[in-house]
C-alpha positions as CSV (number, residue, x, y, z in Angstrom):
1,V,-92.9,-4.5,-81.1
2,E,-93.8,-1.1,-82.6
3,R,-91.1,0.5,-80.5
4,M,-88.6,-2.3,-81.5
5,N,-89.4,-1.7,-85.1
6,A,-88.5,2.0,-84.7
7,S,-85.4,1.7,-82.6
8,L,-83.9,-1.2,-84.5
9,F,-84.3,0.8,-87.8
10,Y,-82.9,4.1,-86.3
11,Y,-80.1,2.8,-84.1
12,K,-79.0,-0.4,-85.8
13,G,-80.1,0.0,-89.5
14,F,-82.2,-3.1,-89.2
15,T,-85.6,-3.4,-90.8
16,L,-88.0,-5.5,-88.7
17,R,-91.0,-4.9,-90.9
18,D,-89.6,-6.6,-93.9
19,P,-92.2,-8.8,-95.8
20,E,-89.4,-10.8,-97.5
21,Q,-87.4,-11.6,-94.4
22,F,-90.1,-11.6,-91.8
23,P,-93.4,-12.3,-93.7
24,N,-95.4,-13.4,-90.6
25,L,-94.4,-10.4,-88.5
26,S,-95.1,-8.1,-91.4
27,R,-98.6,-9.6,-91.8
28,W,-99.1,-9.1,-88.0
29,F,-98.3,-5.4,-88.4
30,D,-100.7,-5.1,-91.4
31,A,-103.4,-6.9,-89.5
32,I,-103.2,-4.8,-86.3
33,E,-103.4,-1.7,-88.4
34,T,-106.9,-2.7,-89.4
35,R,-108.1,-2.2,-85.9
36,D,-109.4,1.3,-85.1
37,V,-108.5,0.9,-81.4
38,Y,-104.9,0.4,-82.3
39,L,-104.7,3.3,-84.7
40,G,-105.8,5.6,-81.9
41,T,-102.6,4.7,-80.0
42,Q,-100.2,4.1,-82.9
43,S,-97.0,6.1,-82.8
44,D,-94.3,6.7,-85.4
45,F,-90.5,6.2,-85.7
46,H,-89.6,9.8,-85.0
47,T,-91.5,9.9,-81.7
48,H,-90.2,6.6,-80.5
49,V,-86.5,7.0,-81.2
50,H,-86.4,10.4,-79.5
51,D,-88.5,9.4,-76.5
52,L,-86.9,6.0,-75.8
53,P,-83.3,7.1,-74.7
54,P,-84.5,8.7,-71.4
55,Q,-86.8,5.8,-70.7
56,M,-84.2,3.1,-71.5
57,G,-81.1,4.7,-70.0
58,G,-79.7,5.3,-73.5
59,C,-80.0,4.0,-77.0
60,Y,-76.8,3.4,-79.0
61,E,-76.0,3.6,-82.7
62,N,-73.9,0.9,-84.3
63,G,-72.4,3.4,-86.7
64,T,-72.7,1.4,-89.9
65,K,-73.5,3.2,-93.2
66,A,-76.9,1.5,-93.3
67,Q,-77.7,2.7,-89.8
68,Q,-76.6,6.3,-90.6
69,E,-78.8,6.3,-93.7
70,C,-81.8,5.0,-91.6
71,R,-81.2,7.7,-89.1
72,R,-81.0,10.4,-91.8
73,R,-84.3,9.2,-93.3
74,V,-86.1,9.4,-90.0
75,D,-84.7,12.7,-88.9
76,S,-85.4,14.3,-92.3
77,C,-89.1,14.1,-91.6
78,T,-89.7,14.2,-95.3
79,D,-89.4,10.5,-96.1
80,F,-92.8,8.9,-96.1
81,S,-91.6,5.5,-97.3
82,L,-90.3,4.4,-93.9
83,P,-91.3,0.9,-92.9
84,E,-93.4,2.2,-90.0
85,S,-97.0,2.0,-91.2
86,S,-99.2,0.9,-94.1
87,V,-102.1,3.2,-93.1
88,Q,-103.3,5.3,-96.0
89,E,-103.5,9.0,-95.6
90,S,-106.8,10.6,-94.7
91,P,-108.1,13.5,-96.8
92,E,-108.4,15.5,-93.6
93,S,-104.8,15.0,-92.5
94,K,-103.5,18.4,-93.4
95,I,-106.6,20.2,-92.1
96,L,-106.3,18.5,-88.8
97,A,-102.6,19.5,-88.5
98,A,-103.4,23.1,-89.3
99,Y,-106.3,23.1,-86.8
100,R,-104.1,21.8,-84.0
101,V,-101.5,24.5,-84.7
102,A,-104.1,27.2,-84.6
103,L,-105.6,25.8,-81.4
104,F,-102.3,25.7,-79.5
105,K,-100.4,28.5,-81.3
106,D,-99.9,30.6,-78.2
107,Y,-98.3,27.7,-76.3
108,I,-96.1,26.7,-79.3
109,V,-94.9,30.3,-79.7
110,K,-94.3,30.7,-75.9
111,V,-91.8,27.8,-75.6
112,N,-90.0,28.5,-78.9
113,P,-86.4,29.7,-78.9
114,C,-87.2,32.4,-81.5
115,A,-88.8,35.7,-80.8
116,D,-92.6,35.5,-80.6
117,D,-93.4,37.8,-83.5
118,K,-90.9,36.1,-85.8
119,I,-91.9,32.5,-85.1
120,D,-95.6,33.4,-85.4
121,T,-94.9,34.7,-88.9
122,A,-92.8,31.6,-89.7
123,L,-95.6,29.3,-88.6
124,R,-98.0,31.1,-90.9
125,C,-95.5,30.5,-93.8
126,S,-95.4,26.8,-92.9
127,L,-99.1,26.5,-92.9
128,S,-99.2,28.1,-96.3
129,Y,-97.2,25.2,-97.6
130,L,-99.2,22.7,-95.6
131,L,-102.5,23.8,-96.9
132,H,-101.7,25.3,-100.3
133,G,-98.3,24.0,-101.3
134,D,-96.9,27.6,-101.4
135,L,-93.3,28.0,-100.3
136,V,-93.2,31.3,-98.5
137,P,-89.8,32.4,-97.1
138,P,-90.0,32.9,-93.3
139,P,-88.2,35.6,-91.4
140,A,-84.4,35.3,-91.2
141,G,-83.2,33.0,-88.4
142,T,-86.5,31.3,-87.8
143,E,-85.4,28.0,-89.3
144,V,-84.1,27.2,-85.8
145,G,-87.5,27.7,-84.3
146,L,-89.4,25.8,-87.0
147,R,-87.1,22.8,-86.6
148,Y,-87.5,23.1,-82.9
149,I,-91.2,22.5,-83.4
150,K,-90.7,19.9,-86.0
151,E,-88.6,17.7,-83.8
152,R,-91.0,17.9,-80.9
153,I,-94.2,16.8,-82.6
154,N,-95.2,13.6,-80.9
155,V,-97.6,10.9,-82.3
156,P,-100.3,10.2,-81.2
157,R,-100.1,12.8,-78.3
158,D,-100.2,15.8,-80.7
159,L,-101.4,14.5,-84.0
160,P,-102.2,11.2,-85.8
161,L,-99.4,9.8,-87.9
162,W,-100.2,11.3,-91.3
163,S,-101.1,14.7,-89.9
164,A,-97.7,14.8,-88.0
165,R,-95.9,13.7,-91.2
166,R,-97.4,16.5,-93.2
167,L,-96.8,19.2,-90.5
168,R,-93.2,18.1,-90.0
169,E,-92.7,18.2,-93.8
170,A,-94.2,21.7,-94.0
171,L,-92.0,23.0,-91.2
172,E,-88.8,21.5,-92.7
173,M,-89.6,22.7,-96.2
174,T,-90.2,26.2,-94.9
175,A,-87.2,26.2,-92.6
176,N,-85.0,25.2,-95.5
177,L,-85.8,28.5,-97.2
178,A,-84.4,30.4,-94.3
179,G,-81.1,28.5,-93.8
180,P,-79.4,25.5,-92.2
181,G,-79.6,26.5,-88.6
182,Q,-80.5,23.8,-86.1
183,P,-82.0,24.0,-82.6
184,E,-80.4,22.5,-79.5
185,P,-80.5,18.7,-79.8
186,I,-83.4,16.8,-78.3
187,P,-82.3,15.8,-74.7
188,V,-81.3,12.1,-74.2
189,K,-81.2,12.2,-70.4
190,H,-84.7,13.7,-69.9
191,R,-87.6,15.2,-71.8
192,R,-88.2,18.3,-69.7
193,D,-88.4,20.2,-72.9
194,Q,-91.9,18.6,-73.1
195,N,-93.1,19.7,-69.7
196,P,-96.9,19.7,-69.9
197,R,-97.1,22.8,-67.7
198,N,-95.9,24.9,-70.7
199,F,-98.9,23.7,-72.8
200,G,-101.9,24.6,-70.7
201,K,-103.4,27.2,-68.4
C-alpha cells in the first residue's frame, strides 16, 4: 500500500492518503507509523517511484496537469508537504545525514560523473547548507554531480526519511547556485547505477 500511495501520486496524480476521501485508509497509515518496527523499513515517494519501473516492467504517466504537478513536486526534492508520511522530524536528522555522507564520501565521489576534486568541494558546500543554512556556491559544472547524488538517495537503504529529505534539499539548493545542468536520467529498465560493488571494499 505504501508503494501504491507513491506510484499513484507520481504517475496518475491520485492521492491515496486523503483523509477526506479515504478516512479509514488514512487512519491506517497514521496508525502503522506509530510502530517503530515499521518506521525502520518505511520508504518515501522519491525512492519508490524511481525503483518501481524496472521491477514492474514499466510505470506510465497519464499526462494530466494534476499528474505532472505531482511529479514535479516529488522530483523537486524540496516539497515536504507530500502525502507520504506524518512522521515528525527528529532533531538529529541533519546530523545523521551529514555523518553518512562523511562515512561514505569516498564511494560517493568515486561513482560521480564530476571530477573527484570538484564534487568533493561541492559536497562540502552542500553540507554547509545542511548543517548551518549557509548557501555556498559550488565549483562550476558540479550541479550535475550534486543532482546525480540527490536523485540516487534511497530510503531506508541510505537514510531515514527525514534525513534523506534534508540531504536532498541541501544538494538541490546548492546545485541551483551553480546552474540548471542535469545528470543522465535514472534508468527505467534497470538500476545498475546502484551496483553495490561500487559502495564497498
